Backbone bond lengths (Angstrom), bond angles and torsions (degrees), N, CA, C in turn:
res aa  C-N    CA-C-N  psi(-1)  N-CA   C-N-CA  omega(-1)  CA-C   N-CA-C  phi
1 M - - - 1.374 - - 1.540 107.85 -
2 V 1.384 116.51 147.23 1.475 120.68 176.84 1.548 107.91 -113.94
3 I 1.266 112.20 131.81 1.452 119.53 179.49 1.541 107.73 -93.14
4 K 1.384 117.42 113.27 1.500 119.77 176.59 1.529 111.91 -75.35
5 R 1.288 113.08 168.82 1.369 119.88 179.43 1.550 116.45 -57.47
6 S 1.336 108.76 -34.65 1.502 117.96 175.44 1.572 115.84 -69.98
7 G 1.350 114.55 -9.27 1.442 121.18 -178.04 1.558 112.01 95.26
8 V 1.313 117.77 -10.37 1.501 120.26 179.72 1.570 106.01 -75.16
9 T 1.284 110.06 143.75 1.487 115.29 177.85 1.539 108.54 -109.72
10 E 1.302 113.92 149.98 1.455 120.48 174.30 1.554 110.40 -152.65
11 P 1.298 114.04 157.42 1.478 117.50 -175.42 1.553 108.27 -62.82
12 F 1.318 117.26 150.20 1.515 121.75 173.25 1.511 105.63 -62.13
13 S 1.351 113.86 137.22 1.452 121.63 176.21 1.573 110.47 -124.39
14 R 1.259 113.83 112.32 1.514 119.67 173.92 1.550 109.07 -58.38
15 N 1.370 112.95 -35.85 1.496 113.65 -174.84 1.537 111.09 -71.64
16 K 1.365 113.72 -32.83 1.416 118.41 179.12 1.597 107.81 -65.40
17 V 1.273 119.05 -43.76 1.448 126.79 177.36 1.588 107.10 -54.59
18 I 1.363 115.80 -55.92 1.445 118.39 179.06 1.532 113.49 -58.49
19 S 1.206 118.10 -40.54 1.510 122.15 -179.41 1.540 109.25 -61.57
20 G 1.335 116.73 -46.76 1.423 118.93 177.78 1.512 115.18 -62.43
21 V 1.301 115.95 -42.39 1.408 122.54 177.04 1.521 114.62 -68.21
22 R 1.342 114.34 -37.31 1.488 118.20 173.19 1.474 115.04 -53.55
23 K 1.417 115.14 -37.82 1.465 116.23 175.30 1.464 116.22 -61.82
24 A 1.403 113.81 -38.84 1.432 119.46 178.94 1.604 112.05 -68.10
25 C 1.316 111.46 -26.74 1.520 117.69 -179.08 1.483 114.66 -90.75
26 Q 1.303 115.25 1.95 1.453 118.13 -179.29 1.574 111.75 -53.57
27 G 1.341 114.11 129.37 1.426 118.66 -178.80 1.601 116.11 76.92
28 R 1.244 113.08 2.35 1.509 116.14 -178.48 1.632 105.57 -104.59
29 P 1.356 115.11 161.45 1.355 119.23 -177.13 1.502 112.79 -82.51
30 V 1.325 115.69 63.20 1.529 122.12 -177.87 1.476 108.70 -117.05
31 T 1.320 118.59 123.64 1.453 122.77 -177.50 1.538 110.82 -80.84
32 E 1.266 117.99 165.35 1.402 123.95 178.81 1.615 105.29 -69.92
33 D 1.293 115.46 -34.37 1.468 121.74 176.71 1.516 108.54 -57.69
34 A 1.255 117.56 -49.14 1.476 125.11 178.94 1.558 109.74 -62.04
35 L 1.227 120.26 -41.89 1.463 123.72 173.99 1.529 109.81 -61.77
36 A 1.273 118.63 -44.22 1.427 122.71 -178.15 1.607 108.11 -64.15
37 Q 1.270 115.39 -42.50 1.489 117.84 175.83 1.514 114.56 -61.96
38 L 1.323 115.46 -39.77 1.435 122.08 -178.95 1.572 107.00 -67.31
39 G 1.352 118.40 -43.91 1.413 122.37 174.49 1.552 111.43 -55.57
40 Q 1.204 116.22 -41.26 1.599 119.88 177.01 1.435 108.63 -64.72
41 R 1.328 119.24 -53.98 1.487 120.44 176.30 1.463 115.74 -48.21
42 V 1.332 115.03 -45.88 1.510 117.88 -179.41 1.489 110.47 -64.27
43 E 1.334 115.31 -44.38 1.432 121.95 -174.29 1.614 104.75 -62.66
44 E 1.279 116.91 -45.21 1.470 120.63 -178.18 1.522 109.58 -60.91
45 A 1.307 116.71 -40.33 1.519 122.94 -175.42 1.542 104.32 -67.99
46 V 1.310 117.04 -44.58 1.460 118.05 -177.91 1.502 113.65 -65.22
47 R 1.309 115.43 -40.04 1.533 120.70 179.56 1.525 107.99 -71.38
48 A 1.372 118.07 -29.65 1.521 120.37 -178.04 1.505 109.28 -65.38
49 T 1.246 118.23 -26.47 1.535 122.73 -177.71 1.491 110.34 -61.12
50 G 1.346 116.83 -27.54 1.503 119.56 -176.59 1.429 113.97 75.10
51 S 1.338 118.79 -0.19 1.485 121.00 -176.65 1.538 108.07 -82.03
52 A 1.339 115.58 144.72 1.470 118.48 -179.62 1.611 106.11 -83.29
53 E 1.362 116.79 -22.50 1.380 119.37 -175.46 1.560 107.96 -138.81
54 L 1.352 112.37 128.88 1.445 115.44 173.79 1.532 110.34 -125.83
55 S 1.327 117.83 155.47 1.505 118.89 176.79 1.492 108.77 -82.01
56 T 1.322 116.68 167.01 1.442 123.28 176.67 1.560 107.42 -64.65
57 H 1.327 116.48 -32.17 1.513 121.91 175.30 1.567 109.78 -57.45
58 D 1.324 116.84 -46.88 1.470 120.10 177.57 1.545 114.27 -59.00
59 V 1.414 109.24 -40.89 1.516 113.09 179.76 1.543 106.88 -67.82
60 G 1.233 119.87 -41.78 1.486 121.16 177.58 1.464 111.53 -56.31
61 L 1.322 118.98 -44.59 1.457 121.89 -179.66 1.538 108.51 -63.55
62 A 1.241 119.37 -35.08 1.454 122.58 -179.12 1.502 112.65 -71.61
63 I 1.372 114.37 -21.83 1.434 119.03 178.36 1.535 111.06 -82.99
64 L 1.279 117.26 -35.60 1.518 122.49 -171.59 1.549 110.64 -58.91
65 G 1.247 120.24 -48.16 1.445 119.43 -173.25 1.557 111.13 -65.22
66 P 1.359 122.47 -49.92 1.418 119.89 176.41 1.572 115.50 -62.87
67 L 1.300 113.47 -31.42 1.469 118.54 179.99 1.525 109.25 -70.63
68 K 1.324 118.51 -37.20 1.399 121.14 178.47 1.542 108.89 -64.31
69 D 1.321 116.69 -34.27 1.539 120.35 176.55 1.525 111.87 -68.84
70 L 1.382 114.25 -33.10 1.493 119.94 -174.15 1.550 111.36 -78.19
71 D 1.382 120.25 -50.13 1.383 121.43 -174.77 1.558 107.16 -162.78
72 L 1.293 114.92 122.05 1.480 118.71 -178.22 1.508 115.62 -68.45
73 V 1.359 117.41 -32.57 1.486 117.03 177.86 1.535 107.38 -68.95
74 A 1.270 118.39 -48.82 1.443 122.82 178.91 1.524 110.54 -52.34
75 Y 1.391 113.81 -45.54 1.483 122.64 179.42 1.521 107.30 -57.02
76 L 1.274 117.19 -45.77 1.625 116.28 -177.53 1.458 112.57 -71.44
77 R 1.344 115.55 -31.57 1.498 117.56 173.68 1.564 111.06 -65.83
78 F 1.216 115.00 -46.98 1.503 120.42 -177.42 1.619 109.44 -66.28
79 A 1.315 112.16 -46.68 1.458 118.89 175.76 1.531 117.04 -55.71
80 S 1.351 109.34 -41.17 1.526 116.54 -178.97 1.535 112.36 -63.36
81 V 1.341 118.35 -35.63 1.368 120.43 178.77 1.591 110.09 -81.52
82 Y 1.391 113.40 -51.65 1.417 118.72 178.45 1.544 115.53 -55.91
83 Q 1.239 118.89 -42.12 1.513 124.51 175.73 1.444 113.88 -92.17
84 A 1.374 119.40 9.92 1.461 125.50 173.67 1.546 113.21 49.38
85 F 1.382 112.98 52.89 1.516 115.57 174.14 1.498 107.47 -58.58
86 D 1.315 116.33 135.03 1.482 119.93 176.50 1.500 113.34 -128.75
87 S 1.275 116.36 10.47 1.499 117.84 -179.24 1.553 110.51 -151.76
88 L 1.263 115.93 163.07 1.430 122.45 178.70 1.521 108.96 -61.42
89 E 1.331 114.66 -38.30 1.446 120.00 -179.50 1.513 111.55 -57.94
90 D 1.341 119.16 -38.38 1.418 124.08 178.52 1.509 111.99 -57.37
91 F 1.383 112.29 -47.63 1.455 114.75 177.72 1.492 114.19 -67.99
92 E 1.406 114.63 -39.40 1.465 117.25 177.15 1.616 113.99 -59.29
93 A 1.265 114.39 -35.45 1.486 121.11 178.80 1.521 107.52 -69.21
94 A 1.408 119.75 -43.27 1.421 118.84 -178.50 1.524 109.27 -69.94
95 V 1.296 123.01 -37.85 1.427 124.75 -179.21 1.593 105.82 -67.20
96 A 1.336 121.33 -39.07 1.466 123.23 -179.24 1.489 109.21 -65.41
97 E 1.358 117.83 -36.48 1.462 122.50 176.41 1.582 113.16 -62.68
98 L 1.384 110.38 -45.94 1.478 117.07 175.80 1.530 115.20 -60.00
99 R 1.396 114.41 -40.36 1.375 118.88 177.82 1.587 114.16 -63.63
100 E 1.292 113.28 -40.18 1.504 121.13 174.60 1.570 111.69 -58.58
101 Q 1.334 114.97 -38.71 1.366 120.80 -177.13 1.552 116.21 -86.29
102 R 1.285 110.96 -18.00 1.511 116.31 -177.74 1.454 118.10 -55.17
103 P 1.343 121.02 -39.50 1.563 116.02 176.44 1.435 110.93 -60.76
104 A 1.275 123.42 -36.32 1.462 124.31 179.16 1.557 107.29 -64.16
105 A 1.306 117.10 -43.26 1.452 121.32 -179.55 1.560 107.41 -61.53
106 D 1.356 118.52 -46.93 1.422 118.72 -176.32 1.513 111.58 -63.08
107 A 1.264 117.35 -29.80 1.542 121.97 -178.53 1.606 107.44 -67.82
108 V 1.290 122.35 -21.21 1.403 118.85 179.80 1.537 107.28 -111.07
109 G 1.332 117.45 16.26 1.415 117.61 172.78 1.488 115.26 88.61
110 R 1.336 116.77 7.71 1.525 119.01 177.99 1.511 110.42 -111.73
111 G 1.242 114.74 154.74 1.459 121.36 -179.09 1.466 118.51 71.17
112 T 1.363 115.26 13.72 1.425 116.62 174.10 1.496 112.79 -71.68
113 D 1.288 119.30 150.53 1.372 125.27 179.91 1.493 114.48 63.75
114 V 1.347 114.99 19.91 1.387 122.63 178.89 1.485 110.10 -100.72
115 D 1.300 122.19 111.05 1.399 124.39 -176.01 1.421 109.48 -107.79
116 V 1.348 119.45 110.70 1.360 126.41 179.19 1.483 109.01 -103.65
117 P 1.291 117.67 100.89 1.497 123.22 -172.63 1.544 109.34 -66.59
118 A 1.295 113.99 149.11 1.471 119.80 172.66 1.524 112.54 -68.88
119 P 1.336 118.22 130.06 1.456 117.45 -178.95 1.560 111.86 -63.26
120 A 1.208 114.56 146.48 1.476 124.94 175.62 1.556 105.29 -66.10
121 A 1.388 114.57 144.95 1.428 118.10 -176.42 1.502 106.77 -59.35
122 A 1.339 113.11 117.97 1.457 120.45 -178.89 1.591 113.33 -78.07
123 A 1.277 115.73 -23.05 1.451 121.57 -173.40 1.557 111.15 -87.20
124 E 1.282 118.91 -0.58 1.467 119.08 -176.49 1.496 111.14 -78.39
């Protein structure tokens, strides 16, 4: 069961996970097959916790890892909503973190040909 912010509980829904991630992937080269696999990975991670109840926050955390592996732009979109980015600095920090992790991603064949440009100086 998933405990929503309102306190209401509902069964975990892989389709709901896929639907939310699909919005973040809009316009990105992500196939329905890849979304289905991501949904399966998230469901497996949620079930592996062994908890009868998880918060929506826990489900969101379970989504972020597989989504980062799938598509960095979609990851930033999802993370910006999920983590309530409210400033340019929030985005800059997230992009900087992705840049630091990118060499590791390239080593396993992910993140190649992804050019994340440096942000223009926001304080000027």
